[in-house]
A tleap script that builds the chain and sets N, CA, C and O, in Angstrom:
source leaprc.protein.ff14SB
mol = sequence {
  NMET SER THR GLU THR LEU LYS ILE PRO GLN
  ILE GLY GLN LEU ALA PRO ASP PHE THR LEU
  PRO THR LEU ASP GLY GLU LYS VAL SER LEU
  GLN ASP TYR ARG GLY LYS LYS VAL ILE VAL
  PHE MET TRP ALA SER CTRP
}
set mol.1.N position { -10.876 -57.891 -23.133 }
set mol.1.CA position { -10.634 -56.520 -22.718 }
set mol.1.C position { -10.839 -55.591 -23.906 }
set mol.1.O position { -10.460 -55.922 -25.030 }
set mol.2.N position { -11.428 -54.447 -23.662 }
set mol.2.CA position { -11.721 -53.478 -24.716 }
set mol.2.C position { -10.443 -52.821 -25.214 }
set mol.2.O position { -9.491 -52.625 -24.459 }
set mol.3.N position { -10.442 -52.485 -26.502 }
set mol.3.CA position { -9.282 -51.794 -27.067 }
set mol.3.C position { -9.374 -50.292 -26.873 }
set mol.3.O position { -8.433 -49.563 -27.186 }
set mol.4.N position { -10.521 -49.818 -26.352 }
set mol.4.CA position { -10.673 -48.394 -26.089 }
set mol.4.C position { -9.864 -48.006 -24.858 }
set mol.4.O position { -9.751 -48.778 -23.905 }
set mol.5.N position { -9.310 -46.813 -24.891 }
set mol.5.CA position { -8.585 -46.305 -23.738 }
set mol.5.C position { -9.558 -45.535 -22.861 }
set mol.5.O position { -10.272 -44.656 -23.343 }
set mol.6.N position { -9.588 -45.860 -21.581 }
set mol.6.CA position { -10.456 -45.169 -20.646 }
set mol.6.C position { -9.898 -43.773 -20.399 }
set mol.6.O position { -8.750 -43.622 -19.982 }
set mol.7.N position { -10.708 -42.764 -20.655 }
set mol.7.CA position { -10.276 -41.385 -20.433 }
set mol.7.C position { -10.828 -40.917 -19.104 }
set mol.7.O position { -12.043 -40.839 -18.923 }
set mol.8.N position { -9.947 -40.608 -18.181 }
set mol.8.CA position { -10.342 -40.149 -16.863 }
set mol.8.C position { -10.315 -38.623 -16.850 }
set mol.8.O position { -9.283 -38.023 -17.151 }
set mol.9.N position { -11.445 -37.983 -16.502 }
set mol.9.CA position { -11.450 -36.514 -16.480 }
set mol.9.C position { -10.530 -35.974 -15.396 }
set mol.9.O position { -10.399 -36.559 -14.321 }
set mol.10.N position { -9.914 -34.877 -15.691 }
set mol.10.CA position { -9.037 -34.207 -14.754 }
set mol.10.C position { -9.812 -33.069 -14.086 }
set mol.10.O position { -10.862 -32.652 -14.577 }
set mol.11.N position { -9.294 -32.578 -12.980 }
set mol.11.CA position { -9.932 -31.465 -12.278 }
set mol.11.C position { -10.082 -30.296 -13.239 }
set mol.11.O position { -9.133 -29.912 -13.923 }
set mol.12.N position { -11.275 -29.741 -13.283 }
set mol.12.CA position { -11.551 -28.600 -14.159 }
set mol.12.C position { -12.103 -28.994 -15.516 }
set mol.12.O position { -12.555 -28.133 -16.271 }
set mol.13.N position { -12.075 -30.294 -15.842 }
set mol.13.CA position { -12.624 -30.752 -17.116 }
set mol.13.C position { -14.028 -31.303 -16.909 }
set mol.13.O position { -14.401 -31.670 -15.795 }
set mol.14.N position { -14.800 -31.359 -17.984 }
set mol.14.CA position { -16.143 -31.918 -17.924 }
set mol.14.C position { -16.081 -33.433 -17.799 }
set mol.14.O position { -15.185 -34.073 -18.348 }
set mol.15.N position { -17.020 -33.990 -17.085 }
set mol.15.CA position { -17.131 -35.443 -16.989 }
set mol.15.C position { -17.597 -35.989 -18.337 }
set mol.15.O position { -18.346 -35.317 -19.048 }
set mol.16.N position { -17.168 -37.186 -18.694 }
set mol.16.CA position { -17.632 -37.767 -19.957 }
set mol.16.C position { -19.139 -38.035 -19.915 }
set mol.16.O position { -19.691 -38.372 -18.868 }
set mol.17.N position { -19.783 -37.882 -21.051 }
set mol.17.CA position { -21.227 -38.093 -21.123 }
set mol.17.C position { -21.545 -39.575 -21.026 }
set mol.17.O position { -20.785 -40.410 -21.516 }
set mol.18.N position { -22.664 -39.902 -20.394 }
set mol.18.CA position { -23.165 -41.266 -20.361 }
set mol.18.C position { -24.679 -41.221 -20.290 }
set mol.18.O position { -25.259 -40.211 -19.891 }
set mol.19.N position { -25.317 -42.309 -20.676 }
set mol.19.CA position { -26.770 -42.405 -20.690 }
set mol.19.C position { -27.187 -43.620 -19.869 }
set mol.19.O position { -26.603 -44.698 -19.985 }
set mol.20.N position { -28.208 -43.426 -19.038 }
set mol.20.CA position { -28.720 -44.502 -18.196 }
set mol.20.C position { -30.243 -44.530 -18.283 }
set mol.20.O position { -30.869 -43.499 -18.530 }
set mol.21.N position { -30.843 -45.705 -18.081 }
set mol.21.CA position { -32.307 -45.783 -18.074 }
set mol.21.C position { -32.863 -45.377 -16.714 }
set mol.21.O position { -32.252 -45.645 -15.679 }
set mol.22.N position { -34.029 -44.727 -16.724 }
set mol.22.CA position { -34.719 -44.391 -15.481 }
set mol.22.C position { -35.580 -45.581 -15.073 }
set mol.22.O position { -35.680 -46.558 -15.815 }
set mol.23.N position { -36.193 -45.506 -13.915 }
set mol.23.CA position { -37.089 -46.573 -13.466 }
set mol.23.C position { -38.322 -46.685 -14.355 }
set mol.23.O position { -38.976 -47.728 -14.386 }
set mol.24.N position { -38.644 -45.598 -15.088 }
set mol.24.CA position { -39.788 -45.600 -15.999 }
set mol.24.C position { -39.420 -46.099 -17.392 }
set mol.24.O position { -40.283 -46.175 -18.266 }
set mol.25.N position { -38.145 -46.440 -17.611 }
set mol.25.CA position { -37.702 -46.923 -18.910 }
set mol.25.C position { -37.232 -45.839 -19.859 }
set mol.25.O position { -36.818 -46.139 -20.978 }
set mol.26.N position { -37.288 -44.575 -19.431 }
set mol.26.CA position { -36.792 -43.483 -20.260 }
set mol.26.C position { -35.278 -43.450 -20.172 }
set mol.26.O position { -34.698 -43.989 -19.230 }
set mol.27.N position { -34.631 -42.820 -21.147 }
set mol.27.CA position { -33.181 -42.678 -21.114 }
set mol.27.C position { -32.826 -41.253 -20.703 }
set mol.27.O position { -33.410 -40.287 -21.194 }
set mol.28.N position { -31.863 -41.141 -19.801 }
set mol.28.CA position { -31.401 -39.843 -19.322 }
set mol.28.C position { -29.905 -39.769 -19.574 }
set mol.28.O position { -29.160 -40.700 -19.266 }
set mol.29.N position { -29.481 -38.653 -20.138 }
set mol.29.CA position { -28.078 -38.454 -20.460 }
set mol.29.C position { -27.496 -37.364 -19.564 }
set mol.29.O position { -28.190 -36.408 -19.217 }
set mol.30.N position { -26.248 -37.503 -19.195 }
set mol.30.CA position { -25.603 -36.488 -18.363 }
set mol.30.C position { -25.612 -35.130 -19.049 }
set mol.30.O position { -25.740 -34.104 -18.382 }
set mol.31.N position { -25.480 -35.108 -20.360 }
set mol.31.CA position { -25.455 -33.819 -21.066 }
set mol.31.C position { -26.787 -33.077 -20.969 }
set mol.31.O position { -26.830 -31.868 -21.200 }
set mol.32.N position { -27.879 -33.777 -20.632 }
set mol.32.CA position { -29.176 -33.124 -20.441 }
set mol.32.C position { -29.137 -32.146 -19.265 }
set mol.32.O position { -29.964 -31.239 -19.176 }
set mol.33.N position { -28.184 -32.335 -18.375 }
set mol.33.CA position { -28.098 -31.524 -17.164 }
set mol.33.C position { -26.904 -30.572 -17.180 }
set mol.33.O position { -26.510 -30.053 -16.135 }
set mol.34.N position { -26.337 -30.344 -18.338 }
set mol.34.CA position { -25.176 -29.448 -18.440 }
set mol.34.C position { -25.529 -28.069 -17.880 }
set mol.34.O position { -26.561 -27.492 -18.221 }
set mol.35.N position { -24.657 -27.556 -17.018 }
set mol.35.CA position { -24.875 -26.258 -16.394 }
set mol.35.C position { -25.615 -26.351 -15.069 }
set mol.35.O position { -25.777 -25.347 -14.375 }
set mol.36.N position { -26.062 -27.543 -14.716 }
set mol.36.CA position { -26.772 -27.754 -13.451 }
set mol.36.C position { -25.920 -28.635 -12.552 }
set mol.36.O position { -25.051 -29.364 -13.030 }
set mol.37.N position { -26.167 -28.568 -11.263 }
set mol.37.CA position { -25.464 -29.433 -10.327 }
set mol.37.C position { -26.073 -30.820 -10.378 }
set mol.37.O position { -27.294 -30.973 -10.383 }
set mol.38.N position { -25.212 -31.833 -10.415 }
set mol.38.CA position { -25.660 -33.217 -10.527 }
set mol.38.C position { -24.924 -34.060 -9.488 }
set mol.38.O position { -23.708 -33.947 -9.336 }
set mol.39.N position { -25.658 -34.891 -8.787 }
set mol.39.CA position { -25.063 -35.872 -7.885 }
set mol.39.C position { -25.343 -37.239 -8.481 }
set mol.39.O position { -26.498 -37.594 -8.713 }
set mol.40.N position { -24.301 -37.999 -8.727 }
set mol.40.CA position { -24.450 -39.345 -9.273 }
set mol.40.C position { -24.147 -40.323 -8.148 }
set mol.40.O position { -23.037 -40.350 -7.618 }
set mol.41.N position { -25.133 -41.118 -7.794 }
set mol.41.CA position { -24.997 -42.087 -6.714 }
set mol.41.C position { -25.086 -43.470 -7.334 }
set mol.41.O position { -26.141 -43.870 -7.826 }
set mol.42.N position { -23.989 -44.193 -7.309 }
set mol.42.CA position { -23.962 -45.541 -7.877 }
set mol.42.C position { -23.719 -46.543 -6.753 }
set mol.42.O position { -22.919 -46.306 -5.848 }
set mol.43.N position { -24.419 -47.654 -6.832 }
set mol.43.CA position { -24.251 -48.684 -5.831 }
set mol.43.C position { -24.530 -50.036 -6.469 }
set mol.43.O position { -25.101 -50.124 -7.556 }
set mol.44.N position { -24.126 -51.061 -5.787 }
set mol.44.CA position { -24.384 -52.414 -6.261 }
set mol.44.C position { -24.705 -53.307 -5.068 }
set mol.44.O position { -24.207 -53.100 -3.962 }
set mol.45.N position { -25.520 -54.271 -5.312 }
set mol.45.CA position { -25.842 -55.251 -4.287 }
set mol.45.C position { -25.466 -56.619 -4.843 }
set mol.45.O position { -26.079 -57.111 -5.791 }
set mol.46.N position { -24.494 -57.197 -4.265 }
set mol.46.CA position { -24.032 -58.510 -4.758 }
set mol.46.C position { -24.724 -59.552 -3.981 }
set mol.46.O position { -24.504 -60.741 -4.209 }
savepdb mol mol.pdb
quit
């Protein structure tokens, strides 16, 4: 288990930044879209 404490954003606060790879292999960061509306859709197939 990680020793880092998970910080959960509260209403009115900014979401924590994260970076994910695109299908083209580029990296996209949430902060790249600051000030814009963003929908994050996460799913998994087990």
